[in-house]
C-alpha positions as CSV (number, residue, x, y, z in Angstrom):
1,M,-7.9,-0.1,-45.1
2,K,-5.7,1.1,-42.2
3,V,-4.5,4.7,-42.9
4,I,-2.5,7.4,-41.2
5,L,-3.2,11.0,-42.2
6,F,-0.2,13.4,-42.2
7,G,-1.4,17.0,-41.7
8,T,-4.1,18.5,-39.4
9,G,-4.7,21.9,-41.1
10,D,-6.9,23.2,-43.8
11,Y,-6.5,20.2,-46.2
12,Y,-7.2,17.8,-43.4
13,N,-10.6,19.5,-42.9
14,R,-11.2,19.5,-46.6
15,Y,-10.6,15.8,-47.2
16,K,-11.1,14.0,-43.9
17,K,-14.7,13.0,-44.9
18,W,-13.4,10.5,-47.4
19,F,-11.9,8.4,-44.7
20,E,-15.1,7.8,-42.8
21,N,-15.2,4.1,-44.0
22,Q,-11.5,3.5,-43.3
23,E,-9.7,2.8,-40.1
24,V,-7.7,6.0,-39.3
25,L,-5.0,4.8,-36.9
26,A,-3.5,8.3,-36.2
27,L,-2.9,11.8,-37.4
28,L,0.7,13.1,-37.8
29,D,1.8,16.7,-37.3
30,N,5.1,18.4,-36.8
31,S,3.7,21.0,-34.5
32,R,4.6,20.2,-30.9
33,Q,1.5,22.1,-29.7
34,K,-0.8,19.6,-31.5
35,Q,1.1,16.4,-30.7
36,Y,-0.6,14.0,-28.3
37,M,-3.9,15.9,-28.4
38,F,-7.0,14.4,-30.1
39,I,-8.7,15.8,-33.2
40,D,-12.0,14.2,-34.2
41,G,-11.3,11.6,-31.6
42,I,-8.0,10.6,-33.3
43,E,-4.6,11.1,-31.6
44,V,-2.1,13.4,-33.2
45,L,1.4,11.9,-33.1
46,P,4.9,13.1,-34.1
47,P,5.8,11.8,-37.5
48,E,8.5,9.5,-36.2
49,E,6.0,7.5,-34.3
50,C,4.2,6.3,-37.4
51,T,6.8,3.5,-37.8
52,R,5.4,1.6,-34.8
53,L,1.9,1.4,-36.4
54,D,0.6,-1.3,-38.8
55,Y,-0.8,0.7,-41.7
56,D,-1.6,0.3,-45.3
57,A,-1.1,3.9,-46.4
58,I,0.0,7.3,-45.2
59,V,-1.9,10.1,-46.9
60,I,-0.4,13.6,-47.0
61,L,-3.0,16.2,-46.6
62,S,-0.9,19.2,-47.5
63,F,0.7,20.9,-50.5
64,Y,4.1,20.6,-48.7
65,I,4.3,17.0,-50.1
66,T,7.9,17.2,-51.2
67,Q,9.2,18.0,-47.7
68,M,6.7,15.7,-45.9
69,K,7.4,12.8,-48.2
70,R,11.1,13.2,-47.8
71,Q,10.6,13.3,-44.0
72,L,8.7,10.0,-44.1
73,I,11.2,8.2,-46.3
74,S,14.0,9.3,-44.0
75,L,12.0,7.6,-41.2
76,G,12.0,4.4,-43.1
77,V,8.5,4.6,-44.7
78,D,8.2,2.7,-48.0
79,E,7.6,5.3,-50.7
80,N,4.9,3.1,-52.3
81,R,2.8,3.5,-49.2
82,I,2.9,7.3,-49.3
83,W,-0.1,8.9,-51.0
84,H,-1.4,12.5,-51.6
85,F,-4.9,13.9,-51.5
86,Y,-4.7,14.1,-55.3
87,D,-4.4,10.3,-55.3
88,L,-7.7,9.6,-53.5
89,H,-9.4,8.8,-56.8
90,W,-7.2,5.7,-57.0
91,L,-6.6,4.9,-53.4
92,L,-10.3,4.9,-52.5
93,A,-11.5,3.4,-55.9
94,G,-15.0,1.9,-55.4
95,E,-14.9,2.5,-51.6
96,A,-15.8,6.2,-51.3
97,K,-19.3,7.0,-50.4
98,V,-21.0,9.2,-53.1
99,R,-22.1,12.4,-51.4
100,P,-25.4,14.2,-52.4
101,L,-25.4,17.5,-54.4
102,Q,-26.5,20.7,-52.8
103,Y,-28.5,23.0,-55.0
104,F,-29.0,26.8,-54.6
105,L,-31.5,29.0,-56.5
106,D,-32.5,27.3,-59.7
107,A,-29.3,25.2,-60.1
108,E,-31.2,21.9,-60.3
109,D,-33.5,23.2,-63.1
110,I,-30.5,24.6,-65.1
111,I,-28.8,21.2,-64.9
112,A,-32.0,19.4,-66.1
113,D,-32.6,21.9,-68.9
114,S,-31.7,20.2,-72.2
115,D,-32.4,23.1,-74.5
116,V,-29.3,23.1,-76.7
117,K,-30.1,26.5,-78.1
118,V,-29.2,28.1,-74.8
119,S,-25.4,28.4,-74.1
120,K,-25.1,27.0,-70.6
121,I,-21.7,27.5,-69.0
122,L,-20.5,25.7,-65.9
123,L,-17.9,27.4,-63.8
124,M,-16.1,25.0,-61.6
125,S,-14.1,26.0,-58.4
126,N,-12.2,23.9,-55.9
127,D,-13.8,25.9,-53.1
128,L,-16.0,28.9,-52.1
129,T,-13.5,30.7,-50.0
130,L,-12.6,34.4,-50.5
131,G,-9.2,33.4,-52.0
132,G,-7.9,34.9,-55.3
133,P,-8.8,32.1,-57.8
134,A,-12.4,31.6,-56.4
135,I,-13.1,35.4,-56.5
136,A,-11.6,35.6,-60.0
137,L,-14.1,32.9,-61.1
138,F,-16.9,34.8,-59.4
139,H,-16.1,37.9,-61.5
140,M,-16.1,35.6,-64.5
141,A,-19.6,34.3,-63.6
142,V,-20.9,37.9,-63.2
143,T,-19.4,38.9,-66.6
144,L,-21.0,35.9,-68.4
145,K,-24.4,36.5,-66.9
146,K,-24.2,40.2,-67.9
147,H,-23.6,39.1,-71.5
148,G,-26.7,36.9,-71.5
149,Y,-25.2,33.4,-70.9
150,T,-26.9,30.9,-68.6
151,V,-24.3,30.3,-65.9
152,L,-24.0,27.9,-62.9
153,Y,-21.2,28.1,-60.4
154,A,-20.1,24.7,-59.0
155,S,-17.7,24.0,-56.2
156,M,-16.1,21.1,-54.4
157,L,-16.8,22.8,-51.1
158,D,-19.2,25.2,-49.5
159,G,-17.9,28.6,-48.2
160,P,-18.6,32.3,-47.7
161,L,-18.4,33.2,-51.4
162,K,-21.6,31.4,-52.0
163,E,-23.6,34.3,-50.4
164,E,-22.1,36.8,-52.8
165,L,-23.0,34.5,-55.7
166,L,-26.6,34.2,-54.5
167,E,-26.8,37.9,-54.0
168,N,-25.9,38.3,-57.6
169,R,-28.6,35.7,-58.6
170,I,-26.0,33.2,-59.8
171,P,-27.1,29.6,-59.1
172,V,-24.7,27.4,-57.2
173,V,-24.2,23.7,-56.8
174,V,-21.9,22.1,-54.2
175,D,-20.6,18.7,-55.3
176,E,-18.0,17.3,-52.9
177,N,-17.5,14.3,-55.2
178,L,-15.6,16.6,-57.5
179,Q,-12.7,16.4,-55.1
180,I,-11.9,12.8,-56.2
181,A,-14.1,12.0,-59.2
182,T,-13.4,12.3,-63.0
183,M,-15.6,14.1,-65.5
184,Q,-17.0,10.9,-66.8
185,E,-18.1,9.9,-63.3
186,R,-20.1,13.1,-62.8
187,E,-22.7,12.8,-65.5
188,W,-24.6,15.9,-64.5
189,V,-21.8,18.2,-66.0
190,S,-22.5,16.9,-69.5
191,S,-25.6,19.1,-69.9
192,F,-23.4,22.2,-70.4
193,S,-22.1,23.9,-73.5
194,L,-18.8,24.9,-71.9
195,L,-16.9,24.0,-68.7
196,I,-14.5,26.4,-67.1
197,C,-12.3,24.5,-64.6
198,N,-10.5,26.8,-62.2
199,T,-7.1,25.7,-60.8
200,L,-4.9,22.7,-61.0
201,N,-7.2,20.8,-58.5
202,F,-9.3,19.7,-61.6
203,Y,-6.5,17.7,-63.2
204,V,-7.9,14.4,-61.9
205,F,-11.4,15.4,-63.0
206,L,-10.1,16.2,-66.5
207,S,-8.1,12.9,-66.8
208,E,-11.2,11.1,-68.0
209,R,-13.4,13.6,-69.8
210,N,-16.0,13.9,-72.5
211,A,-13.9,15.6,-75.1
212,D,-17.1,16.6,-77.1
213,I,-17.7,19.3,-74.5
214,P,-15.2,22.2,-74.7
215,V,-13.2,23.1,-71.6
216,I,-11.4,26.2,-70.5
217,W,-8.8,25.2,-67.9
218,W,-7.6,28.3,-66.0
219,L,-4.4,27.6,-64.1
220,H,-3.1,29.9,-61.3
221,E,-0.5,27.7,-59.6
222,A,3.3,28.0,-59.3
223,A,5.6,24.9,-59.5
224,F,5.2,24.4,-55.7
225,F,1.7,23.1,-56.1
226,Y,2.7,20.4,-58.6
227,G,4.4,18.3,-55.9
228,G,1.6,15.8,-55.6
229,V,0.7,15.6,-59.3
230,N,1.0,12.3,-61.1
231,E,2.8,13.2,-64.3
232,K,1.4,10.2,-66.2
233,V,-2.2,11.2,-65.4
234,L,-1.5,14.8,-66.4
235,Q,0.0,13.7,-69.7
236,K,-3.0,11.5,-70.6
237,I,-5.6,14.3,-70.4
238,N,-7.3,14.5,-73.8
239,R,-6.5,17.9,-75.3
240,H,-9.2,17.9,-77.9
241,N,-11.5,20.9,-77.1
242,L,-9.2,21.8,-74.2
243,N,-8.3,25.4,-74.0
244,T,-5.6,26.1,-71.3
245,V,-5.1,29.6,-70.0
246,T,-2.8,30.8,-67.3
247,A,-2.8,33.7,-64.8
248,G,0.5,35.0,-66.0
249,P,3.9,33.5,-66.8
250,V,4.6,31.7,-63.5
251,P,1.8,29.1,-63.9
252,A,2.6,28.8,-67.6
253,T,6.1,27.8,-66.7
254,A,4.9,25.4,-64.1
255,I,2.5,23.4,-66.4
256,R,5.0,23.4,-69.2
257,A,7.5,21.6,-67.0
258,F,5.2,18.6,-67.4
259,L,3.6,19.3,-70.8
260,P,6.3,21.2,-72.8
261,D,4.2,21.3,-76.0
262,L,0.9,22.5,-74.3
263,L,-0.5,25.6,-75.9
264,C,-1.3,28.2,-73.2
265,D,-2.9,31.6,-73.6
266,E,-2.7,34.3,-70.9
267,L,-5.8,35.3,-68.9
268,L,-5.1,37.6,-66.0
269,Y,-7.8,37.9,-63.4
270,G,-9.8,41.1,-62.9
271,V,-10.0,42.9,-59.5
272,A,-13.1,45.0,-58.8
273,D,-12.5,48.7,-58.2
274,A,-13.4,49.2,-54.5
275,E,-15.8,51.9,-53.5
276,M,-13.8,53.9,-50.9
277,E,-16.2,56.6,-50.0
278,D,-17.6,54.8,-46.9
279,L,-14.4,53.4,-45.6
280,N,-13.6,54.9,-42.2
281,I,-9.8,55.0,-42.4
282,D,-9.4,56.6,-39.0
283,N,-10.8,53.4,-37.4
284,C,-8.4,51.1,-39.3
285,A,-6.7,48.4,-37.3
286,G,-3.1,49.3,-36.4
287,E,-3.5,53.1,-37.0
288,I,-0.2,55.0,-36.9
289,D,0.5,57.0,-33.8
290,S,-0.4,60.6,-34.7
291,G,2.4,61.9,-32.5
292,Q,5.0,60.2,-34.6
293,R,3.7,62.0,-37.7
294,N,4.8,65.3,-36.3
295,I,8.4,64.1,-35.9
296,F,9.0,62.6,-39.4
297,K,7.2,60.8,-42.1
298,I,6.4,57.2,-41.1
299,V,6.4,55.0,-44.1
300,R,3.9,52.2,-43.9
301,F,4.6,48.8,-45.5
302,I,2.1,46.0,-45.6
303,T,2.4,42.3,-46.4
304,I,-0.7,40.3,-46.9
305,G,-0.9,36.5,-47.1
306,F,-1.0,33.2,-45.2
307,L,2.0,32.9,-43.0
308,E,4.0,30.1,-44.6
309,P,7.5,29.6,-46.1
310,R,6.4,30.0,-49.7
311,K,5.1,33.5,-48.9
312,G,8.6,34.5,-47.6
313,Q,7.6,36.5,-44.5
314,D,10.8,35.2,-42.8
315,L,12.9,36.9,-45.5
316,L,11.1,40.1,-44.8
317,I,11.8,39.8,-41.0
318,H,15.5,39.2,-41.7
319,A,15.6,42.2,-44.0
320,I,13.9,44.5,-41.4
321,R,16.3,43.3,-38.7
322,S,19.3,44.3,-40.9
323,L,18.1,47.9,-41.4
324,P,19.9,50.7,-39.6
325,D,18.1,51.6,-36.4
326,G,17.4,55.1,-37.6
327,V,15.8,53.8,-40.8
328,R,13.8,51.0,-39.2
329,Q,12.3,53.5,-36.7
330,R,10.9,55.5,-39.6
331,C,8.9,52.5,-40.8
332,R,6.0,50.4,-39.8
333,F,5.5,46.9,-41.1
334,Y,2.1,45.4,-41.0
335,I,2.0,41.6,-41.5
336,V,-1.5,40.5,-42.3
337,G,-2.7,36.9,-42.5
338,H,-3.4,33.7,-40.7
339,G,-0.5,32.9,-38.5
340,E,-1.6,30.0,-36.3
341,T,1.0,27.7,-37.8
342,L,4.5,26.5,-36.7
343,F,6.0,28.9,-39.2
344,G,3.9,31.8,-37.9
345,E,4.9,31.1,-34.4
346,Q,8.6,31.1,-35.4
347,I,8.6,34.4,-37.2
348,R,6.6,36.1,-34.5
349,S,9.2,34.9,-32.0
350,E,12.0,36.1,-34.2
351,S,10.5,39.6,-34.4
352,A,9.4,39.9,-30.8
353,N,11.9,42.7,-30.0
354,L,11.1,44.7,-33.2
355,E,8.4,47.1,-32.2
356,E,8.1,48.3,-35.8
357,I,6.5,45.0,-36.8
358,I,2.8,44.6,-36.2
359,F,1.1,41.2,-36.7
360,T,-2.7,41.7,-37.3
361,G,-3.7,38.1,-37.9
362,S,-6.5,37.4,-40.3
363,V,-8.8,40.3,-41.2
364,E,-12.0,40.7,-43.2
365,R,-11.8,41.7,-46.9
366,R,-13.2,45.2,-46.0
367,E,-10.5,45.6,-43.4
368,I,-7.8,44.7,-46.0
369,H,-9.0,47.5,-48.2
370,K,-8.8,49.9,-45.2
371,L,-5.2,48.8,-44.5
372,L,-4.2,49.1,-48.1
373,S,-5.8,52.5,-48.5
374,E,-3.5,54.1,-45.9
375,S,-0.3,52.1,-46.8
376,D,2.6,53.5,-48.7
377,M,4.0,50.2,-50.1
378,L,2.9,46.6,-50.4
379,I,5.8,44.1,-50.0
380,C,5.4,40.7,-51.5
381,P,8.5,38.7,-50.5
382,S,7.3,35.4,-51.8
383,R,9.7,32.6,-52.9
384,Q,6.9,31.5,-55.3
385,D,3.7,33.4,-56.1
386,P,1.9,33.0,-59.4
387,M,-0.1,36.3,-59.4
388,P,-0.9,37.6,-55.9
389,T,-4.4,39.2,-55.9
390,V,-3.3,41.6,-53.1
391,A,-0.8,43.1,-55.4
392,A,-3.5,44.1,-57.9
393,E,-5.7,45.3,-55.1
394,A,-2.8,47.5,-53.8
395,M,-2.3,49.0,-57.2
396,M,-6.0,49.6,-57.4
397,H,-5.6,51.8,-54.3
398,S,-2.6,53.6,-55.9
399,V,-0.2,51.8,-53.6
400,P,3.0,50.6,-55.4
401,C,4.2,47.0,-54.9
402,M,7.7,45.8,-54.0
403,V,7.8,42.2,-55.2
404,S,10.4,39.4,-55.6
405,D,11.2,38.4,-59.2
406,A,9.6,35.0,-58.4
407,T,6.1,36.5,-58.4
408,G,4.1,36.7,-61.6
409,T,3.3,40.4,-61.0
410,A,7.0,41.2,-61.5
411,A,6.5,40.6,-65.3
412,Y,4.3,43.7,-65.5
413,I,6.2,46.1,-63.2
414,Q,8.7,48.6,-64.5
415,D,11.2,48.6,-61.7
416,G,11.5,52.1,-60.1
417,E,8.6,53.6,-62.1
418,D,5.4,51.8,-61.1
419,G,6.8,49.4,-58.5
420,I,9.9,47.8,-57.2
421,I,11.5,44.4,-58.0
422,F,14.2,42.6,-55.9
423,P,15.9,39.3,-56.5
424,N,14.2,36.3,-54.9
425,E,15.5,35.4,-51.5
426,D,18.1,38.2,-51.5
427,V,17.5,39.6,-48.0
428,Q,20.2,42.3,-48.4
429,R,18.7,43.6,-51.7
430,L,15.2,43.6,-50.1
431,A,16.6,45.6,-47.2
432,N,18.2,48.1,-49.5
433,K,14.9,48.6,-51.4
434,I,13.1,49.2,-48.1
435,E,15.7,51.7,-47.0
436,W,15.3,53.6,-50.3
437,C,11.6,53.9,-49.7
438,A,12.1,55.1,-46.1
439,R,14.5,57.8,-47.4
440,N,12.3,58.8,-50.3
441,P,8.7,58.7,-49.1
442,D,7.6,61.5,-51.5
443,R,8.6,59.4,-54.5
444,L,6.2,56.7,-53.4
445,R,3.2,58.8,-54.1
446,S,4.1,59.4,-57.7
447,M,5.0,55.7,-58.1
448,G,1.5,54.9,-56.7
449,K,-0.1,56.9,-59.4
450,Q,1.7,54.9,-62.0
451,A,0.7,51.7,-60.2
452,R,-2.9,52.7,-60.6
453,K,-2.4,52.9,-64.4
454,L,-0.8,49.4,-64.3
455,Y,-4.0,48.1,-62.5
456,E,-6.3,49.7,-65.1
457,K,-4.3,48.3,-68.0
458,Y,-3.9,44.7,-66.8
459,F,-5.9,43.9,-63.7
460,S,-9.1,45.9,-63.9
461,L,-12.5,44.2,-64.6
462,V,-12.8,46.2,-67.8
463,A,-9.5,44.7,-69.1
464,F,-10.5,41.2,-67.8
465,E,-14.0,41.3,-69.3
466,Q,-12.7,42.3,-72.8
467,H,-10.1,39.5,-72.9
468,F,-12.3,36.8,-71.3
469,G,-15.4,37.7,-73.4
470,E,-13.4,37.2,-76.6
471,L,-12.1,33.9,-75.3
472,V,-15.5,32.4,-74.5
473,K,-17.0,33.6,-77.8
474,T,-14.2,32.0,-79.7
475,V,-14.4,28.7,-77.9
476,L,-18.2,28.4,-78.2
477,E,-18.2,29.4,-81.9
478,S,-15.4,26.9,-82.8
């Protein structure tokens, strides 16, 4: 098959292995910096040049499928020849090479153990990154092991979280076939008493399942992530023994747009309470100039997340630019996250003359805790964000959050008491809220104390373990 792959970022690296037996004619990318260079020996072209190639399919390797598909159609590409990485199960039917499983600790022995008296639970993740959903599932595994269950953590991809799992003596199996296979095609999963499938990425896996084995499907995604979902496939998932839970109201609304009658319970993630005694805050990246402290109170705002349109950092830049000079000079805005993207380049360029904005790039988890611990307010300007983990982490550090009403966290914040809410994409209202914080820095400390209570009630591991423990017990007993 002759294919063109649209996208050269993270999801290209995740899925490129499945095209080893195909003829990849070219890669497409909208970034001018990447165009006409070679990646893995394949030339990167501007999307408009795809029309001169003789191809069978163009595969979009990104979650921005709506925009990218619209772009291809405008160039004259037949919609029936546009595919998404969710479609690889059908596009590569019978042609994909089965990849070997990787076992860690006693994972292979647990899979082979047929003792039905032991409640074996398989926790399934789409990756082993240090992102929110994977870490939430990690806490789930630790909780289940503590309560005497035999647990195995499975992932579609390897990653740094594996080391933390192994340090906690939690066996791991990496099965890359889970990216494109259904449950019936991966027979090894049938030896478990319960499957916990984390994220929407498992919808193809669940489309052909053994309904005798109960499944907890934990959804975290906003509507944005459903762009590549085949609605007919989603609707045919057998719901017998399927227990769907969502990380707040945003993912519940997203899945019900496709399955209006689907019963969903709420299961918020738990965030570990960080040990702060050994954090050297004085060495924190981007430390405030001490001389400025003597003039007036500098209010530190922090925004954490991948630099992309969905996260809304451009809205924040516009809001900062609209602030009166005297107000802006009393603030520092730390923008943390991977920014080696076209969007990241654009917002850095737009804020080049605003010295109050500091781009840190990606930082380690430990450094994020340092940055949060000396911040006055976390800003989450997202256009869509189901339940940002960083918001719970901020509240854990007694740092209040300013969030758009398009984030799941907004449902738990009392505006003006334990956090601040502003209308989604309303730059002026966001600027007004920032100005209020700059003029009332002393109010932020008391607001932070209330934010800590919010964390303990909804997002602490204690609250999570209680809710989740009851759920697992109920599912296994029924």
